[in-house]
N, CA, C, O and the ligand as a Tripos MOL2 file, in Angstrom:
@<TRIPOS>MOLECULE
protein
  309   307    78     0     0
PROTEIN
NO_CHARGES

@<TRIPOS>ATOM
      1 N           2.0290   -9.8700   -8.2950 N.3       1 MET1
      2 CA          1.8120   -9.3710   -6.9250 C.3       1 MET1
      3 C           2.8490   -8.3180   -6.5900 C.2       1 MET1
      4 O           4.0370   -8.4990   -6.8560 O.2       1 MET1
      5 N           2.4000   -7.2160   -6.0070 N.am      2 LEU2
      6 CA          3.3130   -6.1670   -5.5720 C.3       2 LEU2
      7 C           3.5180   -6.2400   -4.0690 C.2       2 LEU2
      8 O           2.6140   -6.6120   -3.3210 O.2       2 LEU2
      9 N           4.7070   -5.8850   -3.6430 N.am      3 THR3
     10 CA          4.9540   -5.6620   -2.2220 C.3       3 THR3
     11 C           5.1000   -4.1610   -2.0250 C.2       3 THR3
     12 O           5.9960   -3.5320   -2.5880 O.2       3 THR3
     13 N           4.2090   -3.5980   -1.2200 N.am      4 ILE4
     14 CA          4.2380   -2.1640   -0.9290 C.3       4 ILE4
     15 C           5.1830   -1.9440    0.2420 C.2       4 ILE4
     16 O           5.0900   -2.6100    1.2730 O.2       4 ILE4
     17 N           6.1030   -0.9850    0.0580 N.am      5 LYS5
     18 CA          7.0980   -0.7010    1.0900 C.3       5 LYS5
     19 C           7.0810    0.7790    1.4380 C.2       5 LYS5
     20 O           6.7300    1.6270    0.6180 O.2       5 LYS5
     21 N           7.4640    1.0640    2.6610 N.am      6 CYS6
     22 CA          7.6370    2.4490    3.1070 C.3       6 CYS6
     23 C           8.8300    3.0710    2.3810 C.2       6 CYS6
     24 O           9.8880    2.4510    2.2770 O.2       6 CYS6
     25 N           8.6610    4.2830    1.8850 N.am      7 SER7
     26 CA          9.7710    4.9320    1.1890 C.3       7 SER7
     27 C          10.7890    5.5060    2.1710 C.2       7 SER7
     28 O          11.9010    5.8620    1.7800 O.2       7 SER7
     29 N          10.4100    5.5950    3.4370 N.am      8 GLY8
     30 CA         11.3350    6.1350    4.4270 C.3       8 GLY8
     31 C          12.2440    5.0630    5.0030 C.2       8 GLY8
     32 O          13.4670    5.1670    4.9150 O.2       8 GLY8
     33 N          11.6440    4.0230    5.5990 N.am      9 CYS9
     34 CA         12.4430    3.0170    6.3070 C.3       9 CYS9
     35 C          12.5280    1.7000    5.5410 C.2       9 CYS9
     36 O          13.2290    0.7830    5.9680 O.2       9 CYS9
     37 N          11.8260    1.5980    4.4240 N.am     10 LYS10
     38 CA         11.8590    0.4190    3.5430 C.3      10 LYS10
     39 C          11.1770   -0.8140    4.1380 C.2      10 LYS10
     40 O          11.3340   -1.9160    3.6130 O.2      10 LYS10
     41 N          10.4320   -0.6430    5.2140 N.am     11 ALA11
     42 CA          9.6990   -1.7790    5.7830 C.3      11 ALA11
     43 C           8.6480   -2.2680    4.7930 C.2      11 ALA11
     44 O           8.0290   -1.4790    4.0800 O.2      11 ALA11
     45 N           8.4610   -3.5890    4.7630 N.am     12 LYS12
     46 CA          7.3610   -4.1410    3.9790 C.3      12 LYS12
     47 C           6.0490   -3.8130    4.6890 C.2      12 LYS12
     48 O           5.9450   -3.9500    5.9080 O.2      12 LYS12
     49 N           5.0590   -3.3840    3.9270 N.am     13 LEU13
     50 CA          3.7890   -2.9650    4.5320 C.3      13 LEU13
     51 C           2.6580   -3.9320    4.2070 C.2      13 LEU13
     52 O           1.9670   -4.4060    5.1090 O.2      13 LEU13
     53 N           2.4680   -4.2230    2.9350 N.am     14 TRP14
     54 CA          1.4690   -5.2360    2.5660 C.3      14 TRP14
     55 C           1.7150   -5.7190    1.1470 C.2      14 TRP14
     56 O           2.4770   -5.1290    0.3810 O.2      14 TRP14
     57 N           1.0410   -6.8120    0.8300 N.am     15 LYS15
     58 CA          1.0840   -7.3590   -0.5190 C.3      15 LYS15
     59 C          -0.2230   -7.0290   -1.2240 C.2      15 LYS15
     60 O          -1.3030   -7.0880   -0.6380 O.2      15 LYS15
     61 N          -0.0910   -6.6820   -2.4910 N.am     16 TYR16
     62 CA         -1.2410   -6.1680   -3.2190 C.3      16 TYR16
     63 C          -1.2770   -6.7430   -4.6280 C.2      16 TYR16
     64 O          -0.2670   -6.7760   -5.3300 O.2      16 TYR16
     65 N          -2.4530   -7.1910   -5.0230 N.am     17 LYS17
     66 CA         -2.6440   -7.6800   -6.3830 C.3      17 LYS17
     67 C          -3.0790   -6.5060   -7.2530 C.2      17 LYS17
     68 O          -4.2460   -6.1130   -7.2510 O.2      17 LYS17
     69 N          -2.1340   -5.9610   -7.9860 N.am     18 LYS18
     70 CA         -2.4160   -4.8390   -8.8920 C.3      18 LYS18
     71 C          -2.8100   -5.3870  -10.2390 C.2      18 LYS18
     72 O          -2.1150   -6.2260  -10.8120 O.2      18 LYS18
     73 N          -3.9270   -4.9100  -10.7400 N.am     19 VAL19
     74 CA         -4.4000   -5.3600  -12.0460 C.3      19 VAL19
     75 C          -4.2160   -4.2220  -13.0450 C.2      19 VAL19
     76 O          -4.6760   -3.1000  -12.8300 O.2      19 VAL19
     77 N          -3.5320   -4.5400  -14.1370 N.am     20 GLY20
     78 CA         -3.3640   -3.5700  -15.2080 C.3      20 GLY20
     79 C          -2.1640   -2.6680  -14.9810 C.2      20 GLY20
     80 O          -1.5810   -2.6430  -13.8970 O.2      20 GLY20
     81 N          -1.8050   -1.9280  -16.0220 N.am     21 PRO21
     82 CA         -0.6350   -1.0400  -15.9550 C.3      21 PRO21
     83 C          -0.9760    0.2430  -15.2090 C.2      21 PRO21
     84 O          -2.1150    0.4610  -14.7960 O.2      21 PRO21
     85 N           0.0170    1.0670  -15.0500 N.am     22 GLY22
     86 CA         -0.2270    2.3750  -14.4480 C.3      22 GLY22
     87 C           0.2490    2.4440  -13.0150 C.2      22 GLY22
     88 O           0.6400    1.4470  -12.4090 O.2      22 GLY22
     89 N           0.2020    3.6500  -12.4980 N.am     23 LYS23
     90 CA          0.6940    3.8840  -11.1440 C.3      23 LYS23
     91 C          -0.2530    3.2920  -10.1090 C.2      23 LYS23
     92 O          -1.4420    3.0930  -10.3560 O.2      23 LYS23
     93 N           0.3140    3.0220   -8.9590 N.am     24 VAL24
     94 CA         -0.4960    2.5650   -7.8270 C.3      24 VAL24
     95 C          -1.0120    3.8160   -7.1070 C.2      24 VAL24
     96 O          -0.3130    4.4080   -6.2840 O.2      24 VAL24
     97 N          -2.2350    4.1990   -7.4320 N.am     25 LEU25
     98 CA         -2.8280    5.3940   -6.8310 C.3      25 LEU25
     99 C          -3.7230    5.0340   -5.6600 C.2      25 LEU25
    100 O          -3.9200    5.8280   -4.7400 O.2      25 LEU25
    101 N          -4.2620    3.8220   -5.7090 N.am     26 ARG26
    102 CA         -5.1270    3.3470   -4.6350 C.3      26 ARG26
    103 C          -4.9540    1.8450   -4.5200 C.2      26 ARG26
    104 O          -4.5500    1.1760   -5.4720 O.2      26 ARG26
    105 N          -5.2610    1.3310   -3.3550 N.am     27 CYS27
    106 CA         -5.2100   -0.1010   -3.1290 C.3      27 CYS27
    107 C          -6.5790   -0.5660   -2.6670 C.2      27 CYS27
    108 O          -7.0540   -0.1620   -1.6060 O.2      27 CYS27
    109 N          -7.2060   -1.4100   -3.4570 N.am     28 HIS28
    110 CA         -8.5130   -1.9460   -3.0720 C.3      28 HIS28
    111 C          -8.3170   -2.9890   -1.9780 C.2      28 HIS28
    112 O          -7.4700   -3.8760   -2.0900 O.2      28 HIS28
    113 N          -9.1170   -2.8670   -0.9160 N.am     29 LYS29
    114 CA         -8.9220   -3.7370    0.2370 C.3      29 LYS29
    115 C          -9.0560   -5.2090   -0.1260 C.2      29 LYS29
    116 O          -8.3600   -6.0590    0.4290 O.2      29 LYS29
    117 N          -9.9490   -5.5030   -1.0530 N.am     30 ALA30
    118 CA        -10.1900   -6.8970   -1.4170 C.3      30 ALA30
    119 C          -8.9750   -7.5340   -2.0720 C.2      30 ALA30
    120 O          -8.8730   -8.7600   -2.1300 O.2      30 ALA30
    121 N          -8.0480   -6.7100   -2.5680 N.am     31 ARG31
    122 CA         -6.8870   -7.2650   -3.2650 C.3      31 ARG31
    123 C          -5.6180   -7.2230   -2.4220 C.2      31 ARG31
    124 O          -4.5380   -7.5680   -2.9030 O.2      31 ARG31
    125 N          -5.7440   -6.8070   -1.1830 N.am     32 ILE32
    126 CA         -4.6020   -6.8700   -0.2650 C.3      32 ILE32
    127 C          -4.5770   -8.2780    0.3280 C.2      32 ILE32
    128 O          -5.5120   -8.6920    1.0120 O.2      32 ILE32
    129 N          -3.5050   -9.0000    0.0580 N.am     33 SER33
    130 CA         -3.4860  -10.4060    0.4560 C.3      33 SER33
    131 C          -2.7790  -10.6400    1.7740 C.2      33 SER33
    132 O          -3.0370  -11.6400    2.4430 O.2      33 SER33
    133 N          -1.9100   -9.7560    2.1520 N.am     34 LYS34
    134 CA         -1.1730   -9.9480    3.3990 C.3      34 LYS34
    135 C          -0.7520   -8.5970    3.9270 C.2      34 LYS34
    136 O          -0.3180   -7.7280    3.1710 O.2      34 LYS34
    137 N          -0.8830   -8.4220    5.2420 N.am     35 ARG35
    138 CA         -0.3900   -7.1990    5.8600 C.3      35 ARG35
    139 C           0.7870   -7.5320    6.7500 C.2      35 ARG35
    140 O           0.7950   -8.5610    7.4260 O.2      35 ARG35
    141 N           1.7650   -6.6760    6.7510 N.am     36 PHE36
    142 CA          2.8950   -6.8330    7.6590 C.3      36 PHE36
    143 C           2.6370   -5.9390    8.8800 C.2      36 PHE36
    144 O           1.5600   -6.0240    9.4690 O.2      36 PHE36
    145 N           3.5660   -5.1070    9.2670 N.am     37 ASP37
    146 CA          3.4220   -4.3790   10.5320 C.3      37 ASP37
    147 C           2.6450   -3.0710   10.4170 C.2      37 ASP37
    148 O           2.6370   -2.2740   11.3560 O.2      37 ASP37
    149 N           2.0050   -2.8460    9.3030 N.am     38 VAL38
    150 CA          1.3230   -1.5580    9.1130 C.3      38 VAL38
    151 C           0.1900   -1.3930   10.1410 C.2      38 VAL38
    152 O          -0.4980   -2.3550   10.4810 O.2      38 VAL38
    153 N           0.0150   -0.1850   10.6130 N.am     39 GLN39
    154 CA         -0.9780    0.1120   11.6490 C.3      39 GLN39
    155 C          -2.0650    1.0230   11.0940 C.2      39 GLN39
    156 O          -1.8370    1.7940   10.1630 O.2      39 GLN39
    157 N          -3.2440    0.9170   11.6830 N.am     40 GLU40
    158 CA         -4.3250    1.8320   11.3310 C.3      40 GLU40
    159 C          -4.4440    2.8850   12.4160 C.2      40 GLU40
    160 O          -4.4910    2.5680   13.6050 O.2      40 GLU40
    161 N          -4.4910    4.1430   11.9940 N.am     41 ARG41
    162 CA         -4.5740    5.2380   12.9600 C.3      41 ARG41
    163 C          -5.2920    6.4200   12.3230 C.2      41 ARG41
    164 O          -4.8660    6.9190   11.2820 O.2      41 ARG41
    165 N          -6.3630    6.8610   12.9340 N.am     42 ASP42
    166 CA         -7.1010    8.0320   12.4510 C.3      42 ASP42
    167 C          -7.4830    7.9090   10.9810 C.2      42 ASP42
    168 O          -7.3980    8.8790   10.2280 O.2      42 ASP42
    169 N          -7.9020    6.7200   10.5790 N.am     43 GLY43
    170 CA         -8.3390    6.5320    9.2010 C.3      43 GLY43
    171 C          -7.2120    6.4710    8.1980 C.2      43 GLY43
    172 O          -7.4300    6.6210    6.9950 O.2      43 GLY43
    173 N          -6.0090    6.2510    8.6900 N.am     44 MET44
    174 CA         -4.8750    6.1240    7.7810 C.3      44 MET44
    175 C          -4.0910    4.8660    8.0980 C.2      44 MET44
    176 O          -4.1350    4.3460    9.2130 O.2      44 MET44
    177 N          -3.3800    4.3920    7.1000 N.am     45 LEU45
    178 CA         -2.4200    3.3200    7.3250 C.3      45 LEU45
    179 C          -1.0680    3.9570    7.5800 C.2      45 LEU45
    180 O          -0.6100    4.8050    6.8140 O.2      45 LEU45
    181 N          -0.4370    3.5400    8.6610 N.am     46 VAL46
    182 CA          0.7900    4.1840    9.1140 C.3      46 VAL46
    183 C           1.8680    3.1260    9.2870 C.2      46 VAL46
    184 O           1.6400    2.0730    9.8830 O.2      46 VAL46
    185 N           3.0390    3.4240    8.7580 N.am     47 CYS47
    186 CA          4.2010    2.5550    8.9310 C.3      47 CYS47
    187 C           4.6570    2.6070   10.3900 C.2      47 CYS47
    188 O           4.4290    3.6070   11.0710 O.2      47 CYS47
    189 N           5.3000    1.5390   10.8770 N.am     48 PRO48
    190 CA          5.8480    1.5940   12.2420 C.3      48 PRO48
    191 C           6.7950    2.7770   12.4690 C.2      48 PRO48
    192 O           6.9660    3.2130   13.6070 O.2      48 PRO48
    193 N           7.4090    3.2990   11.4100 N.am     49 CYS49
    194 CA          8.3150    4.4430   11.5740 C.3      49 CYS49
    195 C           7.5580    5.7660   11.7000 C.2      49 CYS49
    196 O           8.1620    6.8050   11.9660 O.2      49 CYS49
    197 N           6.2420    5.7280   11.5110 N.am     50 GLY50
    198 CA          5.4530    6.9350   11.6850 C.3      50 GLY50
    199 C           4.9780    7.5770   10.3990 C.2      50 GLY50
    200 O           4.1500    8.4890   10.4260 O.2      50 GLY50
    201 N           5.4890    7.1150    9.2860 N.am     51 ARG51
    202 CA          5.0970    7.7060    8.0070 C.3      51 ARG51
    203 C           3.6660    7.3100    7.6430 C.2      51 ARG51
    204 O           3.2990    6.1410    7.7620 O.2      51 ARG51
    205 N           2.8750    8.2520    7.2110 N.am     52 GLU52
    206 CA          1.4920    7.9840    6.8030 C.3      52 GLU52
    207 C           1.4980    7.5340    5.3530 C.2      52 GLU52
    208 O           1.9110    8.2750    4.4610 O.2      52 GLU52
    209 N           1.0330    6.3070    5.1290 N.am     53 ILE53
    210 CA          1.1770    5.6820    3.8270 C.3      53 ILE53
    211 C          -0.0500    5.8690    2.9460 C.2      53 ILE53
    212 O           0.0760    6.0840    1.7400 O.2      53 ILE53
    213 N          -1.2330    5.7870    3.5420 N.am     54 ALA54
    214 CA         -2.4550    5.8000    2.7450 C.3      54 ALA54
    215 C          -3.6350    6.2190    3.6240 C.2      54 ALA54
    216 O          -3.5970    6.1010    4.8490 O.2      54 ALA54
    217 N          -4.6780    6.7080    2.9630 N.am     55 THR55
    218 CA         -5.8930    7.1280    3.6650 C.3      55 THR55
    219 C          -7.0210    6.1530    3.3470 C.2      55 THR55
    220 O          -7.2520    5.8030    2.1900 O.2      55 THR55
    221 N          -7.7200    5.7200    4.3980 N.am     56 ASP56
    222 CA         -8.8360    4.7850    4.2400 C.3      56 ASP56
    223 C         -10.0220    5.5140    3.6210 C.2      56 ASP56
    224 O         -10.5450    6.4680    4.1970 O.2      56 ASP56
    225 N         -10.4450    5.0570    2.4360 N.am     57 MET57
    226 CA        -11.5520    5.6920    1.7340 C.3      57 MET57
    227 C         -12.7870    4.7800    1.6930 C.2      57 MET57
    228 O         -13.7260    5.0420    0.9430 O.2      57 MET57
    229 N         -12.7850    3.7350    2.4810 N.am     58 GLY58
    230 CA        -13.9190    2.8100    2.4550 C.3      58 GLY58
    231 C         -13.5210    1.5060    1.8080 C.2      58 GLY58
    232 O         -12.9850    0.6210    2.4750 O.2      58 GLY58
    233 N         -13.7720    1.3720    0.5250 N.am     59 ARG59
    234 CA        -13.4340    0.1240   -0.1450 C.3      59 ARG59
    235 C         -11.9720    0.0680   -0.5760 C.2      59 ARG59
    236 O         -11.4570   -0.9930   -0.9280 O.2      59 ARG59
    237 N         -11.3150    1.2150   -0.5440 N.am     60 PHE60
    238 CA         -9.9060    1.2240   -0.9610 C.3      60 PHE60
    239 C          -9.1280    2.2280   -0.1230 C.2      60 PHE60
    240 O          -9.6980    3.0650    0.5770 O.2      60 PHE60
    241 N          -7.8030    2.1150   -0.2170 N.am     61 TYR61
    242 CA         -6.9270    3.0870    0.4020 C.3      61 TYR61
    243 C          -6.3730    4.0020   -0.6820 C.2      61 TYR61
    244 O          -5.8870    3.5390   -1.7130 O.2      61 TYR61
    245 N          -6.4530    5.2840   -0.4410 N.am     62 LYS62
    246 CA         -5.8450    6.2580   -1.3470 C.3      62 LYS62
    247 C          -4.3850    6.4070   -0.9440 C.2      62 LYS62
    248 O          -4.0760    6.7940    0.1830 O.2      62 LYS62
    249 N          -3.5070    6.1000   -1.8630 N.am     63 MET63
    250 CA         -2.0850    6.0530   -1.5420 C.3      63 MET63
    251 C          -1.4700    7.4510   -1.5330 C.2      63 MET63
    252 O          -1.8050    8.2890   -2.3700 O.2      63 MET63
    253 N          -0.5800    7.6920   -0.5920 N.am     64 HIS64
    254 CA          0.1770    8.9410   -0.5540 C.3      64 HIS64
    255 C           1.4150    8.7390   -1.4260 C.2      64 HIS64
    256 O           2.2870    7.9310   -1.1050 O.2      64 HIS64
    257 N           1.4810    9.4680   -2.5120 N.am     65 ALA65
    258 CA          2.4090    9.1260   -3.5840 C.3      65 ALA65
    259 C           3.8730    9.0870   -3.1490 C.2      65 ALA65
    260 O           4.6320    8.2490   -3.6380 O.2      65 ALA65
    261 N           4.2720    9.9440   -2.2710 N.am     66 ASP66
    262 CA          5.6910    9.9970   -1.9010 C.3      66 ASP66
    263 C           6.0330    9.1020   -0.7240 C.2      66 ASP66
    264 O           7.1910    9.0440   -0.3100 O.2      66 ASP66
    265 N           5.0510    8.4070   -0.1800 N.am     67 ALA67
    266 CA          5.2520    7.6960    1.0720 C.3      67 ALA67
    267 C           5.6260    6.2370    0.8920 C.2      67 ALA67
    268 O           5.9800    5.5630    1.8600 O.2      67 ALA67
    269 N           5.5530    5.7390   -0.3380 N.am     68 PHE68
    270 CA          5.7780    4.3050   -0.5110 C.3      68 PHE68
    271 C           6.5150    4.0240   -1.8200 C.2      68 PHE68
    272 O           6.5540    4.8430   -2.7380 O.2      68 PHE68
    273 N           7.0900    2.8400   -1.8550 N.am     69 THR69
    274 CA          7.6360    2.2960   -3.0880 C.3      69 THR69
    275 C           7.0460    0.8990   -3.2190 C.2      69 THR69
    276 O           6.3710    0.4150   -2.3110 O.2      69 THR69
    277 N           7.3030    0.2520   -4.3580 N.am     70 HIS70
    278 CA          6.8270   -1.1160   -4.4750 C.3      70 HIS70
    279 C           7.7860   -1.9340   -5.3150 C.2      70 HIS70
    280 O           8.5030   -1.4230   -6.1750 O.2      70 HIS70
    281 N           7.7680   -3.2200   -5.0320 N.am     71 THR71
    282 CA          8.5380   -4.1720   -5.8120 C.3      71 THR71
    283 C           7.5890   -5.2530   -6.2900 C.2      71 THR71
    284 O           6.4810   -5.3950   -5.7730 O.2      71 THR71
    285 N           8.0270   -6.0070   -7.2690 N.am     72 GLY72
    286 CA          7.1820   -7.0750   -7.7910 C.3      72 GLY72
    287 C           6.5810   -6.6920   -9.1260 C.2      72 GLY72
    288 O           7.0070   -5.7260   -9.7580 O.2      72 GLY72
    289 N           5.6030   -7.4450   -9.5430 N.am     73 THR73
    290 CA          5.0500   -7.2620  -10.8790 C.3      73 THR73
    291 C           3.5550   -6.9850  -10.8110 C.2      73 THR73
    292 O           2.8460   -7.4510   -9.9190 O.2      73 THR73
    293 N           3.1090   -6.2070  -11.7910 N.am     74 LYS74
    294 CA          1.6830   -5.9640  -11.9590 C.3      74 LYS74
    295 C           1.0940   -7.0970  -12.7860 C.2      74 LYS74
    296 O           1.6990   -7.5410  -13.7610 O.2      74 LYS74
    297 N          -0.0680   -7.5560  -12.4010 N.am     75 ASP75
    298 CA         -0.7240   -8.6110  -13.1670 C.3      75 ASP75
    299 C          -1.3830   -8.0020  -14.3900 C.2      75 ASP75
    300 O          -1.9210   -6.8960  -14.3300 O.2      75 ASP75
    301 N          -1.3410   -8.7140  -15.4840 N.am     76 THR76
    302 CA         -2.0430   -8.2320  -16.6690 C.3      76 THR76
    303 C          -3.4550   -8.7900  -16.6510 C.2      76 THR76
    304 O          -3.6550   -9.9970  -16.5180 O.2      76 THR76
    305 N          -4.4110   -7.9220  -16.7830 N.am     77 ALA77
    306 CA         -5.8130   -8.3360  -16.6790 C.3      77 ALA77
    307 C          -6.2840   -8.9480  -17.9950 C.2      77 ALA77
    308 O          -7.4400   -9.3580  -18.1070 O.2      77 ALA77
    309 ZN          8.5410    3.3960    7.4760 Zn       78 ZN78
@<TRIPOS>BOND
     1     1     2 1
     2     2     3 1
     3     3     4 2
     4     3     5 am
     5     5     6 1
     6     6     7 1
     7     7     8 2
     8     7     9 am
     9     9    10 1
    10    10    11 1
    11    11    12 2
    12    11    13 am
    13    13    14 1
    14    14    15 1
    15    15    16 2
    16    15    17 am
    17    17    18 1
    18    18    19 1
    19    19    20 2
    20    19    21 am
    21    21    22 1
    22    22    23 1
    23    23    24 2
    24    23    25 am
    25    25    26 1
    26    26    27 1
    27    27    28 2
    28    27    29 am
    29    29    30 1
    30    30    31 1
    31    31    32 2
    32    31    33 am
    33    33    34 1
    34    34    35 1
    35    35    36 2
    36    35    37 am
    37    37    38 1
    38    38    39 1
    39    39    40 2
    40    39    41 am
    41    41    42 1
    42    42    43 1
    43    43    44 2
    44    43    45 am
    45    45    46 1
    46    46    47 1
    47    47    48 2
    48    47    49 am
    49    49    50 1
    50    50    51 1
    51    51    52 2
    52    51    53 am
    53    53    54 1
    54    54    55 1
    55    55    56 2
    56    55    57 am
    57    57    58 1
    58    58    59 1
    59    59    60 2
    60    59    61 am
    61    61    62 1
    62    62    63 1
    63    63    64 2
    64    63    65 am
    65    65    66 1
    66    66    67 1
    67    67    68 2
    68    67    69 am
    69    69    70 1
    70    70    71 1
    71    71    72 2
    72    71    73 am
    73    73    74 1
    74    74    75 1
    75    75    76 2
    76    75    77 am
    77    77    78 1
    78    78    79 1
    79    79    80 2
    80    79    81 am
    81    81    82 1
    82    82    83 1
    83    83    84 2
    84    83    85 am
    85    85    86 1
    86    86    87 1
    87    87    88 2
    88    87    89 am
    89    89    90 1
    90    90    91 1
    91    91    92 2
    92    91    93 am
    93    93    94 1
    94    94    95 1
    95    95    96 2
    96    95    97 am
    97    97    98 1
    98    98    99 1
    99    99   100 2
   100    99   101 am
   101   101   102 1
   102   102   103 1
   103   103   104 2
   104   103   105 am
   105   105   106 1
   106   106   107 1
   107   107   108 2
   108   107   109 am
   109   109   110 1
   110   110   111 1
   111   111   112 2
   112   111   113 am
   113   113   114 1
   114   114   115 1
   115   115   116 2
   116   115   117 am
   117   117   118 1
   118   118   119 1
   119   119   120 2
   120   119   121 am
   121   121   122 1
   122   122   123 1
   123   123   124 2
   124   123   125 am
   125   125   126 1
   126   126   127 1
   127   127   128 2
   128   127   129 am
   129   129   130 1
   130   130   131 1
   131   131   132 2
   132   131   133 am
   133   133   134 1
   134   134   135 1
   135   135   136 2
   136   135   137 am
   137   137   138 1
   138   138   139 1
   139   139   140 2
   140   139   141 am
   141   141   142 1
   142   142   143 1
   143   143   144 2
   144   143   145 am
   145   145   146 1
   146   146   147 1
   147   147   148 2
   148   147   149 am
   149   149   150 1
   150   150   151 1
   151   151   152 2
   152   151   153 am
   153   153   154 1
   154   154   155 1
   155   155   156 2
   156   155   157 am
   157   157   158 1
   158   158   159 1
   159   159   160 2
   160   159   161 am
   161   161   162 1
   162   162   163 1
   163   163   164 2
   164   163   165 am
   165   165   166 1
   166   166   167 1
   167   167   168 2
   168   167   169 am
   169   169   170 1
   170   170   171 1
   171   171   172 2
   172   171   173 am
   173   173   174 1
   174   174   175 1
   175   175   176 2
   176   175   177 am
   177   177   178 1
   178   178   179 1
   179   179   180 2
   180   179   181 am
   181   181   182 1
   182   182   183 1
   183   183   184 2
   184   183   185 am
   185   185   186 1
   186   186   187 1
   187   187   188 2
   188   187   189 am
   189   189   190 1
   190   190   191 1
   191   191   192 2
   192   191   193 am
   193   193   194 1
   194   194   195 1
   195   195   196 2
   196   195   197 am
   197   197   198 1
   198   198   199 1
   199   199   200 2
   200   199   201 am
   201   201   202 1
   202   202   203 1
   203   203   204 2
   204   203   205 am
   205   205   206 1
   206   206   207 1
   207   207   208 2
   208   207   209 am
   209   209   210 1
   210   210   211 1
   211   211   212 2
   212   211   213 am
   213   213   214 1
   214   214   215 1
   215   215   216 2
   216   215   217 am
   217   217   218 1
   218   218   219 1
   219   219   220 2
   220   219   221 am
   221   221   222 1
   222   222   223 1
   223   223   224 2
   224   223   225 am
   225   225   226 1
   226   226   227 1
   227   227   228 2
   228   227   229 am
   229   229   230 1
   230   230   231 1
   231   231   232 2
   232   231   233 am
   233   233   234 1
   234   234   235 1
   235   235   236 2
   236   235   237 am
   237   237   238 1
   238   238   239 1
   239   239   240 2
   240   239   241 am
   241   241   242 1
   242   242   243 1
   243   243   244 2
   244   243   245 am
   245   245   246 1
   246   246   247 1
   247   247   248 2
   248   247   249 am
   249   249   250 1
   250   250   251 1
   251   251   252 2
   252   251   253 am
   253   253   254 1
   254   254   255 1
   255   255   256 2
   256   255   257 am
   257   257   258 1
   258   258   259 1
   259   259   260 2
   260   259   261 am
   261   261   262 1
   262   262   263 1
   263   263   264 2
   264   263   265 am
   265   265   266 1
   266   266   267 1
   267   267   268 2
   268   267   269 am
   269   269   270 1
   270   270   271 1
   271   271   272 2
   272   271   273 am
   273   273   274 1
   274   274   275 1
   275   275   276 2
   276   275   277 am
   277   277   278 1
   278   278   279 1
   279   279   280 2
   280   279   281 am
   281   281   282 1
   282   282   283 1
   283   283   284 2
   284   283   285 am
   285   285   286 1
   286   286   287 1
   287   287   288 2
   288   287   289 am
   289   289   290 1
   290   290   291 1
   291   291   292 2
   292   291   293 am
   293   293   294 1
   294   294   295 1
   295   295   296 2
   296   295   297 am
   297   297   298 1
   298   298   299 1
   299   299   300 2
   300   299   301 am
   301   301   302 1
   302   302   303 1
   303   303   304 2
   304   303   305 am
   305   305   306 1
   306   306   307 1
   307   307   308 2
@<TRIPOS>SUBSTRUCTURE
     1 MET1         2 RESIDUE 1 A MET
     2 LEU2         6 RESIDUE 1 A LEU
     3 THR3        10 RESIDUE 1 A THR
     4 ILE4        14 RESIDUE 1 A ILE
     5 LYS5        18 RESIDUE 1 A LYS
     6 CYS6        22 RESIDUE 1 A CYS
     7 SER7        26 RESIDUE 1 A SER
     8 GLY8        30 RESIDUE 1 A GLY
     9 CYS9        34 RESIDUE 1 A CYS
    10 LYS10       38 RESIDUE 1 A LYS
    11 ALA11       42 RESIDUE 1 A ALA
    12 LYS12       46 RESIDUE 1 A LYS
    13 LEU13       50 RESIDUE 1 A LEU
    14 TRP14       54 RESIDUE 1 A TRP
    15 LYS15       58 RESIDUE 1 A LYS
    16 TYR16       62 RESIDUE 1 A TYR
    17 LYS17       66 RESIDUE 1 A LYS
    18 LYS18       70 RESIDUE 1 A LYS
    19 VAL19       74 RESIDUE 1 A VAL
    20 GLY20       78 RESIDUE 1 A GLY
    21 PRO21       82 RESIDUE 1 A PRO
    22 GLY22       86 RESIDUE 1 A GLY
    23 LYS23       90 RESIDUE 1 A LYS
    24 VAL24       94 RESIDUE 1 A VAL
    25 LEU25       98 RESIDUE 1 A LEU
    26 ARG26      102 RESIDUE 1 A ARG
    27 CYS27      106 RESIDUE 1 A CYS
    28 HIS28      110 RESIDUE 1 A HIS
    29 LYS29      114 RESIDUE 1 A LYS
    30 ALA30      118 RESIDUE 1 A ALA
    31 ARG31      122 RESIDUE 1 A ARG
    32 ILE32      126 RESIDUE 1 A ILE
    33 SER33      130 RESIDUE 1 A SER
    34 LYS34      134 RESIDUE 1 A LYS
    35 ARG35      138 RESIDUE 1 A ARG
    36 PHE36      142 RESIDUE 1 A PHE
    37 ASP37      146 RESIDUE 1 A ASP
    38 VAL38      150 RESIDUE 1 A VAL
    39 GLN39      154 RESIDUE 1 A GLN
    40 GLU40      158 RESIDUE 1 A GLU
    41 ARG41      162 RESIDUE 1 A ARG
    42 ASP42      166 RESIDUE 1 A ASP
    43 GLY43      170 RESIDUE 1 A GLY
    44 MET44      174 RESIDUE 1 A MET
    45 LEU45      178 RESIDUE 1 A LEU
    46 VAL46      182 RESIDUE 1 A VAL
    47 CYS47      186 RESIDUE 1 A CYS
    48 PRO48      190 RESIDUE 1 A PRO
    49 CYS49      194 RESIDUE 1 A CYS
    50 GLY50      198 RESIDUE 1 A GLY
    51 ARG51      202 RESIDUE 1 A ARG
    52 GLU52      206 RESIDUE 1 A GLU
    53 ILE53      210 RESIDUE 1 A ILE
    54 ALA54      214 RESIDUE 1 A ALA
    55 THR55      218 RESIDUE 1 A THR
    56 ASP56      222 RESIDUE 1 A ASP
    57 MET57      226 RESIDUE 1 A MET
    58 GLY58      230 RESIDUE 1 A GLY
    59 ARG59      234 RESIDUE 1 A ARG
    60 PHE60      238 RESIDUE 1 A PHE
    61 TYR61      242 RESIDUE 1 A TYR
    62 LYS62      246 RESIDUE 1 A LYS
    63 MET63      250 RESIDUE 1 A MET
    64 HIS64      254 RESIDUE 1 A HIS
    65 ALA65      258 RESIDUE 1 A ALA
    66 ASP66      262 RESIDUE 1 A ASP
    67 ALA67      266 RESIDUE 1 A ALA
    68 PHE68      270 RESIDUE 1 A PHE
    69 THR69      274 RESIDUE 1 A THR
    70 HIS70      278 RESIDUE 1 A HIS
    71 THR71      282 RESIDUE 1 A THR
    72 GLY72      286 RESIDUE 1 A GLY
    73 THR73      290 RESIDUE 1 A THR
    74 LYS74      294 RESIDUE 1 A LYS
    75 ASP75      298 RESIDUE 1 A ASP
    76 THR76      302 RESIDUE 1 A THR
    77 ALA77      306 RESIDUE 1 A ALA
    78 ZN78       309 GROUP 0 **** ****
């Protein structure tokens, strides 16, 4: 399980079950297990500090590469 964090203020944003290796380019909504203080605004997920973290694409969020960091481990499929 990964914890997605804001790269600006380091706030925890959500927990995500990443399957397989590679970068986190998108987050499928079905695999987000917990949300913290992240807000939805104009089709984007926004950190409380104002940083735009990801864009809502329907079934998944397209991640803004410079806007977040993550901790934790990727699950091996
Ligand atoms: Zn932030």
